[in-house]
C-alpha positions as CSV (number, residue, x, y, z in Angstrom):
1,X,125.2,-0.6,0.0
2,X,124.7,-3.0,-3.1
3,X,122.7,-1.2,-5.8
4,X,122.4,2.2,-4.0
5,X,123.9,5.5,-5.1
6,X,127.4,6.7,-3.5
7,X,125.7,9.5,-1.7
8,X,122.5,10.0,0.1
9,X,122.0,13.7,0.7
10,X,120.0,14.5,3.6
11,X,118.0,17.9,3.3
12,X,115.5,18.5,6.2
13,X,113.6,21.6,6.2
14,X,110.5,23.3,7.9
15,X,108.9,26.4,6.3
16,X,111.9,27.2,4.0
17,X,109.9,28.2,0.7
18,X,112.3,30.8,-0.2
19,X,115.5,28.8,0.1
20,X,114.9,25.2,-0.3
21,X,114.9,25.5,-4.2
22,X,118.5,27.0,-3.9
23,X,119.8,24.2,-1.8
24,X,118.4,21.6,-4.0
25,X,119.9,23.2,-7.0
26,X,123.3,23.3,-5.4
27,X,123.1,19.6,-5.1
28,X,122.0,19.2,-8.7
29,X,125.2,21.2,-9.9
30,X,127.5,18.7,-8.3
31,X,130.2,17.3,-10.6
32,X,129.6,14.0,-9.1
33,X,126.4,12.9,-10.1
34,X,125.8,9.6,-8.3
35,X,123.6,10.7,-5.2
36,X,120.0,10.6,-4.1
37,X,118.5,13.6,-2.3
38,X,116.4,12.8,0.5
39,X,114.3,16.1,1.2
40,X,112.5,15.7,4.7
41,X,109.8,18.0,5.2
42,X,109.5,18.5,9.1
43,X,105.8,19.5,9.0
44,X,106.1,22.8,6.9
45,X,102.9,24.8,6.6
46,X,104.3,27.3,4.0
47,X,104.2,25.3,0.8
48,X,107.8,24.2,0.8
49,X,107.0,20.6,0.1
50,X,105.1,21.8,-3.0
51,X,108.5,23.4,-4.2
52,X,110.5,20.1,-3.5
53,X,107.6,18.0,-5.4
54,X,108.3,20.3,-8.5
55,X,112.1,19.5,-8.5
56,X,111.3,15.7,-7.8
57,X,109.0,15.8,-10.7
58,X,111.9,16.9,-13.2
59,X,114.5,14.8,-11.1
60,X,114.3,11.1,-10.1
61,X,117.0,11.4,-7.7
62,X,115.2,13.5,-5.5
63,X,112.4,12.2,-3.0
64,X,110.2,14.3,-0.7
65,X,109.7,12.6,2.6
66,X,106.8,14.5,4.7
67,X,106.8,14.0,8.6
68,X,105.1,15.8,11.5
69,X,107.2,18.5,12.9
70,X,109.8,16.9,15.2
71,X,113.0,19.3,14.9
72,X,116.1,19.0,13.0
73,X,117.7,16.0,14.5
74,X,114.4,13.9,14.2
75,X,114.1,15.0,10.5
76,X,117.8,13.9,9.9
77,X,117.1,10.6,11.4
78,X,114.0,10.0,9.2
79,X,116.4,10.6,6.2
80,X,119.0,8.3,7.6
81,X,116.4,5.6,7.9
82,X,115.2,6.1,4.4
83,X,118.8,6.4,2.9
84,X,120.3,4.0,0.2
85,X,123.6,5.3,-0.4
86,X,127.0,4.3,0.9
87,X,127.6,7.8,2.5
88,X,125.5,10.6,4.0
89,X,126.0,14.1,3.3
90,X,124.3,16.9,5.3
91,X,122.7,20.1,3.9
92,X,120.0,22.4,5.2
93,X,117.7,24.7,3.4
94,X,119.9,27.7,4.0
95,X,122.8,26.2,2.8
96,X,124.7,26.0,-0.5
97,X,127.3,23.6,-1.7
98,X,129.9,24.4,-4.4
99,X,130.1,22.3,-7.4
100,X,133.0,20.2,-6.5
101,X,132.1,19.3,-3.1
102,X,131.1,15.6,-3.3
103,X,133.8,14.9,-6.0
104,X,136.7,16.2,-3.8
105,X,135.7,14.5,-0.6
106,X,134.9,11.1,-2.1
107,X,138.7,9.9,-2.2
108,X,139.1,10.6,1.3
109,X,136.0,8.5,2.2
110,X,136.0,4.9,3.6
111,X,133.5,2.9,6.0
112,X,135.1,4.4,9.2
113,X,135.9,8.0,8.0
114,X,134.0,11.2,8.2
115,X,135.2,13.8,5.7
116,X,134.5,17.6,6.1
117,X,135.7,20.8,4.6
118,X,136.1,24.4,5.2
119,X,133.0,26.6,4.6
120,X,132.2,30.2,4.1
121,X,129.4,32.1,6.0
122,X,126.9,34.7,5.0
123,X,125.0,36.8,7.5
124,X,121.6,37.9,6.4
125,X,122.2,37.9,3.0
126,X,126.0,39.5,3.1
127,X,129.1,37.3,2.4
128,X,131.7,37.4,5.0
129,X,135.3,37.5,3.9
130,X,136.3,34.8,6.3
131,X,135.8,31.1,6.5
132,X,134.6,28.9,9.3
133,X,137.9,27.6,10.2
134,X,137.7,29.0,13.8
135,X,141.0,30.9,13.5
136,X,142.9,28.1,12.4
137,X,145.3,28.4,9.7
138,X,144.3,26.8,6.4
139,X,145.1,23.1,6.4
140,X,145.7,23.1,10.1
141,X,142.8,20.9,11.4
142,X,143.6,17.7,13.1
143,X,143.2,14.3,11.0
144,X,142.6,10.7,12.3
145,X,141.8,10.2,15.9
146,X,140.6,13.9,16.9
147,X,138.8,13.0,20.1
148,X,140.9,15.3,22.2
149,X,140.7,18.5,20.0
150,X,137.0,17.9,19.2
151,X,136.3,17.6,22.9
152,X,137.6,21.3,23.2
153,X,135.7,22.4,20.3
154,X,133.5,21.5,17.5
155,X,135.5,22.2,14.3
156,X,133.4,20.1,11.9
157,X,130.7,22.2,10.0
158,X,127.8,20.0,9.5
159,X,127.1,21.3,5.9
160,X,130.4,19.9,4.9
161,X,130.2,16.4,6.7
162,X,129.8,13.2,4.8
163,X,129.4,10.3,7.1
164,X,129.4,6.4,6.2
165,X,125.6,5.4,6.4
166,X,126.5,2.1,8.3
167,X,128.5,3.8,11.0
168,X,125.5,6.5,11.4
169,X,123.0,3.9,11.7
170,X,125.2,1.7,13.9
171,X,125.6,4.5,16.4
172,X,122.2,5.8,16.7
173,X,122.2,9.0,14.4
174,X,121.4,12.2,15.8
175,X,120.3,12.7,19.6
176,X,116.7,14.1,19.2
177,X,116.7,15.6,22.7
178,X,119.5,18.1,21.9
179,X,118.5,21.3,20.0
180,X,121.8,23.3,19.5
181,X,124.6,20.8,19.5
182,X,123.5,17.4,18.1
183,X,126.2,17.5,15.8
184,X,129.1,17.9,18.1
185,X,127.3,15.2,20.4
186,X,127.3,12.7,17.2
187,X,131.2,13.5,16.3
188,X,132.2,12.9,19.8
189,X,130.3,9.5,19.9
190,X,131.7,8.4,16.7
191,X,135.5,9.3,17.6
192,X,134.6,7.3,20.8
193,X,133.5,4.4,18.6
194,X,136.9,4.6,16.7
195,X,135.7,6.8,13.6
196,X,138.5,8.8,11.9
197,X,138.2,12.1,10.6
198,X,139.7,13.8,7.5
199,X,139.1,17.0,5.6
200,X,139.5,19.0,2.3
201,X,141.3,22.4,3.3
202,X,139.1,24.6,0.8
203,X,135.8,25.9,1.3
204,X,133.2,23.7,-0.3
205,X,130.1,25.0,1.1
206,X,128.5,28.4,2.0
207,X,126.4,28.6,5.5
208,X,123.8,31.3,6.3
209,X,123.9,32.9,9.8
210,X,120.6,34.2,10.6
211,X,119.7,36.8,13.6
212,X,117.8,35.0,16.3
213,X,119.1,31.6,15.2
214,X,119.6,28.9,17.9
215,X,123.4,29.4,17.5
216,X,123.2,33.0,18.5
217,X,121.7,32.2,21.9
218,X,124.9,32.0,23.8
219,X,123.3,31.0,27.1
220,X,121.5,28.1,25.6
221,X,124.7,27.0,23.8
222,X,126.7,27.0,27.0
223,X,124.1,25.2,28.8
224,X,123.6,22.5,26.2
225,X,127.4,22.0,26.0
226,X,127.3,21.0,29.6
227,X,124.6,18.1,28.7
228,X,126.6,16.8,25.7
229,X,129.5,16.3,27.8
230,X,127.7,14.7,30.7
231,X,125.9,12.3,28.0
232,X,129.6,11.4,26.9
233,X,131.0,11.1,30.3
234,X,128.7,8.2,30.6
235,X,129.5,6.7,27.1
236,X,133.2,6.5,27.4
237,X,134.9,3.5,29.2
238,X,138.7,4.4,29.4
239,X,139.9,6.2,32.7
240,X,142.0,8.8,30.3
241,X,138.9,9.5,28.3
242,X,136.6,9.9,31.4
243,X,139.4,12.3,33.0
244,X,139.5,14.4,29.8
245,X,135.7,14.7,29.5
246,X,135.5,15.7,33.1
247,X,138.2,18.3,32.7
248,X,136.2,19.8,29.9
249,X,133.0,19.4,31.8
250,X,134.6,21.6,34.5
251,X,135.6,24.0,32.0
252,X,132.0,24.4,30.4
253,X,130.6,24.8,33.9
254,X,132.9,27.5,34.6
255,X,132.1,29.3,31.3
256,X,128.4,29.3,31.8
257,X,128.9,30.4,35.5
258,X,130.7,33.4,34.4
259,X,128.8,34.4,31.7
260,X,125.6,34.3,33.7
261,X,127.2,36.5,36.3
262,X,128.2,38.9,33.7
263,X,124.6,39.0,32.4
264,X,123.5,39.7,36.1
265,X,125.9,42.6,36.5
266,X,124.5,44.1,33.3
267,X,121.0,43.6,34.5
268,X,121.7,44.9,38.0
269,X,123.7,47.9,36.6
270,X,120.4,48.9,34.5
271,X,118.2,48.7,37.4
272,X,116.7,45.0,36.8
273,X,117.8,43.3,40.0
274,X,115.1,40.5,39.3
275,X,116.8,39.5,36.4
276,X,120.3,39.7,38.2
277,X,119.0,37.6,40.9
278,X,117.7,34.9,38.3
279,X,121.1,34.8,36.5
280,X,123.1,35.0,39.8
281,X,121.0,31.9,41.1
282,X,121.4,30.0,37.5
283,X,125.3,30.7,37.9
284,X,125.5,29.1,41.2
285,X,123.5,26.0,39.9
286,X,126.0,25.8,36.9
287,X,129.0,25.7,39.0
288,X,128.1,25.2,42.8
289,X,131.9,25.0,44.0
290,X,132.5,28.4,42.7
291,X,133.2,31.0,45.7
292,X,132.3,34.0,43.3
293,X,128.9,32.3,42.3
294,X,128.2,31.8,46.1
295,X,129.0,35.4,46.8
296,X,126.9,36.5,43.9
297,X,123.8,34.6,45.4
298,X,124.5,36.3,48.6
299,X,124.4,39.8,47.1
300,X,120.7,39.0,45.8
301,X,119.7,39.2,49.5
302,X,120.2,43.1,49.2
303,X,119.2,44.5,46.0
304,X,120.7,48.0,46.7
305,X,124.0,46.4,47.5
306,X,123.8,44.4,44.4
307,X,123.0,47.6,42.2
308,X,126.0,49.3,43.8
309,X,128.5,46.5,43.3
310,X,127.2,46.2,39.6
311,X,127.9,49.9,38.9
312,X,131.2,49.6,40.5
313,X,132.0,46.4,38.4
314,X,130.3,47.1,35.0
315,X,131.0,44.5,32.0
316,X,133.1,45.5,29.3
317,X,131.3,46.7,26.2
318,X,132.1,43.5,24.4
319,X,130.6,41.6,27.3
320,X,127.4,43.8,27.2
321,X,126.9,43.1,23.6
322,X,127.2,39.4,24.4
323,X,124.6,39.8,27.1
324,X,122.2,41.4,24.8
325,X,122.9,38.7,22.1
326,X,122.0,36.1,24.7
327,X,118.4,37.3,25.3
328,X,117.6,36.8,21.6
329,X,114.9,34.0,21.6
330,X,115.1,31.1,18.6
C-alpha cells in the first residue's frame, strides 16, 4: 500500500486501564520502527481510552479509534478498515511483544503468507516455563499449505500473527458471530483461499492467561469448534477438503458428547440430577448417533438409577477438575 507504513498493529481493548499501556510500550520498543498502532477502544468505561490518548500525544504513529462495544472481532475489523499498512499484526491489551518481533518476521512475509512465531504464557501474573508450542518440538510447525494440520488444531497464536492487509480485507476479516475461535476460523478460511503460513521458531511474544477467560470455558470451546467446522464445510469446494472437514466435525461432536457426559456423571454423583439431566440431553444433541449418549438420556428418566450409575462410574480426578473448570463463566 503506497505511502503507508509496513505494519498496521491492531490493538483492540475494553476496560484495560491497567494493562493497555504495557502493550503499547512493547510495540514502541520494536527494533523495526515503520509501523502504525491502531488502538480500538471497544466502548471502555474505565478511562482506558485516556491512557491511550496520552501515548498518542507523544507518538504520532499511535491512533485511538473509539467505537461502541461490539466484541473483540468487531473491534479488530474496525482496525482493519482503518489500517494503512501492508501487513496487519495483532496484539491484545494483556499481551507483550518482545523487541525483535516485527524485525524477525518481516523477511518471511509476502502478499499471501501469514507469519507467526512461538509465544510464552503467563497465568495470573506468573510466568510459566513452557511455550505455547502445543507439545511440538521447537521448529516443528508445518509450513506452506497447512490446511490439514490446522484443521486438527489451531497452532497459530494470534498475538504473534502478521497477515497481509489485502488478504484480510479480501476474505472478510474476523467473523463477528464467533466469541472464542475467530482466529482459528480466519486461519482456516485463509488456507482454503490459498494463503501460505510460515513461522519464526522462537518466542517473540508473551500471552497472559487469566482465570475465567473465554478460553478456559471448555464446554463453550468445544461447542464453538463445531460451529467453525460447519461454517468451513460450506466454504470448501473440493471433495477431499469436504471429507476432511466432515471427519474433523465428527471428532468434534464426539469430543463434546463425551465431555458433557463426564460433566453429567460428576453432577449426578454429587446428587445434582437436574444438572446431570441437562448435560446428558446436551450430550445427545451434540452427537445424536451415539448409542452411549442415547443410553445416558434414558438414565435421566430414573434419577435414582442415574445417581447409582454415576457413583459406580465416577470420572477420574483430572476429568472432575475439568468439569469444574467448564463451569467458569466468562
